[in-house]
C-alpha positions as CSV (number, residue, x, y, z in Angstrom):
1,X,-21.1,31.2,-26.3
2,X,-20.0,31.1,-22.8
3,X,-16.6,30.1,-21.6
4,X,-15.8,27.7,-19.1
5,X,-14.9,28.7,-16.0
6,X,-12.4,27.0,-13.5
7,X,-14.4,25.6,-10.4
8,X,-11.9,27.4,-7.6
9,X,-12.0,25.2,-3.9
10,X,-14.6,27.8,-2.5
11,X,-17.0,27.1,-5.6
12,X,-16.8,23.4,-5.0
13,X,-17.0,23.5,-1.4
14,X,-20.5,24.7,-2.0
15,X,-21.8,22.8,-5.3
16,X,-23.6,19.1,-5.6
17,X,-23.6,16.7,-8.4
18,X,-26.0,14.4,-9.3
19,X,-24.7,11.6,-11.6
20,X,-28.5,10.9,-12.6
21,X,-28.9,13.6,-14.1
22,X,-28.4,14.5,-18.1
23,X,-28.2,17.0,-21.1
24,X,-29.7,16.5,-24.6
25,X,-27.1,16.8,-27.2
26,X,-28.9,15.5,-30.3
27,X,-27.3,14.1,-33.4
28,X,-24.5,11.7,-32.8
29,X,-23.6,12.9,-29.2
30,X,-27.2,11.8,-28.3
31,X,-27.4,12.4,-24.2
32,X,-24.4,14.0,-22.0
33,X,-24.0,12.1,-18.9
34,X,-21.3,11.8,-16.2
35,X,-19.0,9.2,-16.9
36,X,-18.6,10.4,-20.5
37,X,-15.3,11.5,-22.5
38,X,-15.8,14.2,-25.1
39,X,-13.3,16.1,-27.2
40,X,-12.9,19.9,-27.5
41,X,-10.5,22.6,-28.2
42,X,-9.1,21.9,-24.8
43,X,-8.4,18.3,-24.8
44,X,-10.5,15.4,-23.4
45,X,-13.5,16.9,-21.2
46,X,-14.7,14.1,-18.6
47,X,-18.0,14.9,-17.9
48,X,-19.2,14.5,-14.2
49,X,-22.4,16.1,-13.9
50,X,-24.6,17.1,-16.7
51,X,-28.1,19.0,-16.8
52,X,-29.8,21.4,-19.2
53,X,-28.1,24.7,-17.8
54,X,-25.1,23.5,-16.8
55,X,-22.2,20.9,-17.5
56,X,-19.1,20.0,-15.3
57,X,-16.3,18.1,-16.2
58,X,-12.6,17.5,-15.3
59,X,-9.7,18.6,-18.5
60,X,-6.1,17.4,-17.4
61,X,-7.2,16.7,-13.7
62,X,-9.2,20.5,-13.3
63,X,-12.4,21.1,-12.7
64,X,-14.6,23.3,-15.2
65,X,-18.0,24.5,-15.5
66,X,-19.5,25.7,-18.8
67,X,-23.1,27.0,-19.6
68,X,-24.8,23.4,-21.5
69,X,-25.5,25.1,-24.9
70,X,-22.0,26.5,-25.3
71,X,-20.4,23.2,-24.3
72,X,-22.3,21.3,-26.8
73,X,-21.7,23.6,-29.5
74,X,-17.9,23.4,-28.3
75,X,-17.9,19.6,-28.9
76,X,-19.8,19.7,-32.0
77,X,-16.9,20.9,-33.2
78,X,-15.2,17.9,-32.6
79,X,-17.0,15.0,-33.8
80,X,-14.8,12.1,-32.1
81,X,-16.8,11.0,-29.3
82,X,-15.5,8.1,-26.6
83,X,-18.0,6.7,-24.0
84,X,-16.4,6.2,-20.7
85,X,-17.7,2.4,-20.8
86,X,-16.1,1.8,-23.9
87,X,-12.5,3.9,-22.2
88,X,-12.3,3.0,-18.8
89,X,-14.5,0.3,-18.1
90,X,-17.2,2.6,-16.1
91,X,-21.0,2.6,-17.4
92,X,-22.0,5.1,-14.9
93,X,-20.6,7.0,-11.8
94,X,-22.1,6.7,-8.2
95,X,-23.0,10.0,-6.4
96,X,-20.7,9.7,-3.9
97,X,-18.1,9.4,-6.3
98,X,-18.5,12.4,-7.8
99,X,-18.9,14.2,-4.6
100,X,-15.6,12.7,-3.5
101,X,-14.4,14.3,-6.4
102,X,-15.8,18.1,-5.3
103,X,-14.3,17.3,-1.8
104,X,-10.9,17.0,-3.4
105,X,-11.1,20.3,-5.4
106,X,-12.4,21.9,-2.2
107,X,-9.5,21.0,-0.6
108,X,-6.9,21.8,-2.9
109,X,-5.0,24.6,-3.7
110,X,-3.4,25.8,-7.2
111,X,-2.9,22.6,-8.9
112,X,-3.2,20.5,-5.9
113,X,-6.2,18.8,-7.3
114,X,-4.4,18.2,-10.8
115,X,-1.5,16.3,-8.4
116,X,-4.1,13.9,-6.6
117,X,-6.2,12.9,-9.2
118,X,-3.7,12.7,-12.3
119,X,-4.8,13.5,-15.9
120,X,-7.9,10.9,-16.0
121,X,-10.1,11.3,-13.7
122,X,-12.2,8.0,-14.2
123,X,-9.1,5.6,-14.3
124,X,-8.5,7.7,-11.2
125,X,-11.6,6.6,-9.4
126,X,-11.7,3.2,-10.8
127,X,-7.9,2.4,-9.5
128,X,-9.3,3.4,-6.5
129,X,-12.5,2.2,-6.2
130,X,-12.4,-0.2,-3.7
131,X,-10.9,1.9,-0.9
132,X,-13.3,5.1,-1.9
133,X,-16.1,2.7,-1.2
134,X,-14.9,1.9,2.0
135,X,-13.7,4.8,3.4
136,X,-17.1,6.2,2.4
137,X,-19.3,3.7,4.2
138,X,-16.8,4.7,7.3
139,X,-17.6,8.7,7.2
140,X,-21.4,7.5,6.8
141,X,-20.9,5.9,9.8
142,X,-19.2,8.8,11.8
143,X,-21.8,11.1,10.3
144,X,-25.0,8.9,12.0
145,X,-22.7,8.5,15.1
146,X,-22.3,12.2,15.5
147,X,-26.4,13.0,15.0
148,X,-27.1,10.6,17.7
149,X,-24.2,11.9,19.7
150,X,-24.8,15.6,19.6
151,X,-27.9,15.2,22.4
152,X,-26.5,12.3,24.3
153,X,-23.0,13.3,24.5
154,X,-22.4,16.8,23.4
155,X,-18.6,17.0,24.8
156,X,-18.0,13.6,23.0
157,X,-19.9,15.4,19.8
158,X,-17.7,18.5,19.8
159,X,-13.9,17.6,20.9
160,X,-14.3,14.3,19.0
161,X,-16.5,14.1,16.2
162,X,-16.8,17.5,15.4
163,X,-13.0,18.5,15.5
164,X,-12.0,15.7,13.4
165,X,-14.8,16.9,10.8
166,X,-13.7,20.4,11.1
167,X,-9.9,19.7,10.2
168,X,-11.3,18.1,6.8
169,X,-12.9,21.5,6.0
170,X,-10.1,23.4,4.4
171,X,-12.2,25.1,1.5
172,X,-13.6,27.7,3.6
173,X,-14.6,29.1,7.1
174,X,-18.4,29.0,6.4
175,X,-18.4,26.2,4.0
176,X,-18.8,23.0,6.5
177,X,-21.8,24.1,7.9
178,X,-23.5,24.7,5.1
179,X,-21.8,21.2,3.7
180,X,-22.9,18.9,6.6
181,X,-26.9,19.8,5.4
182,X,-26.3,18.7,1.9
183,X,-27.0,15.4,-0.2
184,X,-24.0,13.2,0.2
185,X,-21.5,15.0,2.6
186,X,-19.7,11.9,3.1
187,X,-18.8,11.3,-0.2
188,X,-17.9,15.2,-0.1
189,X,-15.7,15.1,3.0
190,X,-14.2,11.8,1.6
191,X,-12.9,13.8,-1.0
192,X,-11.4,16.1,1.2
193,X,-9.6,13.7,3.2
194,X,-8.3,11.8,-0.5
195,X,-7.6,16.1,-1.4
196,X,-6.0,16.8,1.9
197,X,-4.0,13.5,2.9
198,X,-3.3,11.6,0.1
199,X,-4.6,7.8,-0.4
200,X,-1.5,6.5,1.0
201,X,-1.8,8.2,4.4
202,X,-5.7,8.0,4.2
203,X,-5.7,4.7,5.2
204,X,-3.5,4.7,8.6
205,X,-5.8,7.5,9.3
206,X,-8.8,5.7,9.4
207,X,-6.8,2.5,11.5
208,X,-6.3,5.1,14.1
209,X,-10.2,5.9,13.7
210,X,-10.8,2.5,14.4
211,X,-8.5,2.0,17.6
212,X,-10.5,5.3,19.1
213,X,-13.8,3.7,18.5
214,X,-12.4,0.3,20.4
215,X,-11.3,2.5,23.3
216,X,-14.7,4.3,23.6
217,X,-16.6,0.8,23.2
218,X,-14.6,-0.5,26.0
219,X,-15.5,2.8,28.3
220,X,-19.0,2.4,27.7
221,X,-18.6,-1.1,28.8
222,X,-16.5,-0.3,31.8
223,X,-18.6,2.4,32.9
224,X,-22.4,0.7,32.6
225,X,-22.2,0.1,36.3
226,X,-20.2,3.3,37.5
227,X,-21.2,6.0,39.2
228,X,-20.3,9.3,37.0
229,X,-18.9,11.5,39.4
230,X,-16.7,8.5,40.6
231,X,-15.0,8.4,37.0
232,X,-11.5,9.7,37.6
233,X,-8.8,9.6,34.8
234,X,-6.0,10.0,37.4
235,X,-5.7,6.5,38.4
236,X,-6.5,3.0,37.2
237,X,-7.9,1.9,34.2
238,X,-9.8,5.0,33.4
239,X,-6.3,6.5,33.6
240,X,-4.7,4.0,30.7
241,X,-7.8,4.6,28.9
242,X,-7.8,8.6,28.6
243,X,-4.0,8.2,27.7
244,X,-4.8,5.6,24.8
245,X,-7.3,8.0,23.8
246,X,-5.6,11.4,23.9
247,X,-2.6,9.5,22.2
248,X,-4.7,7.8,19.2
249,X,-6.9,11.6,18.6
250,X,-3.5,13.6,18.6
251,X,-2.4,10.7,15.7
252,X,-4.9,12.1,13.5
253,X,-4.7,15.8,14.3
254,X,-7.2,16.0,17.8
255,X,-6.1,17.6,20.8
256,X,-8.0,16.2,24.1
257,X,-7.1,17.3,27.2
258,X,-7.3,14.7,30.4
259,X,-10.0,16.6,31.8
260,X,-12.1,16.5,28.7
261,X,-11.4,12.8,28.8
262,X,-12.9,12.6,31.9
263,X,-16.3,14.6,31.1
264,X,-16.4,12.5,27.8
265,X,-16.3,9.2,30.1
266,X,-18.9,10.9,32.4
267,X,-21.2,11.5,29.7
268,X,-20.7,8.1,28.8
269,X,-21.6,6.9,31.9
270,X,-25.1,8.4,31.7
271,X,-26.2,6.6,28.4
272,X,-23.5,3.9,28.6
273,X,-25.9,1.1,26.8
274,X,-27.1,4.0,23.9
275,X,-23.3,5.0,23.3
276,X,-22.1,1.5,23.6
277,X,-24.6,0.6,20.5
278,X,-23.1,3.6,18.9
279,X,-19.7,2.6,18.5
280,X,-20.6,-1.1,17.9
281,X,-21.8,0.2,14.8
282,X,-18.6,2.3,14.0
283,X,-16.6,-0.5,15.0
284,X,-18.5,-2.7,12.5
285,X,-18.2,-0.1,9.8
286,X,-14.2,0.1,10.1
287,X,-13.7,-3.6,10.4
288,X,-15.8,-4.4,7.3
289,X,-13.9,-5.3,4.4
């Protein structure tokens, strides 16, 4: 029988969970699905991913993985089974929720994930369901905007969007680029933010990001009739906008120089209409309840 393996932050950075998958256990255990609790020798195992090859679960705030048949053999020793729906009112887990949990583990060290999540992972998800859904939507909007700006405004893409996202990916130096191409990147990045900052600090950070989008949207409106080479952040309205942008980004750990700000403003002036639409979508995503 294969023993469970504790999932490290580096391992979590490479995993992707799919809550629609399941494993057949048979008998009174039926089908093992994410969102269910099973009693075993190490305590209540809260399943977040299951297939016929492997099953991943939380025990006391720690993420573990085990070969499916070994997992089934162990829970058969403990015939008391509790479905998550009856225990905490959750019938199924959304894809972003299980990958959010991966992001929390990936951004944590030692017992960090257990401190954030607590001993009941399903209760943790339900308690924070509204905020997690909202933050996930915001990160999806950021990733969508990032794809557009990569070619239209490469300096803005690199100095603001990529700088912001890269500071979140703390699990490994090589984990972030690979993760960015995997399913539900937004879920994992949302989890990384929760793991890095905690739920209380995170809302303030998203408020700052909302202010950044307003500043950049204002820039797009003002430069629509400007010649890019004529833009200067040393005088007038552009100076104030640049100072506000630099200050707001500093509040979320992103450094931007005055020269960077001027280059960004000139980039926006080359495609003001398209970039204005990008920031209008971001503002809407961040303003929605």
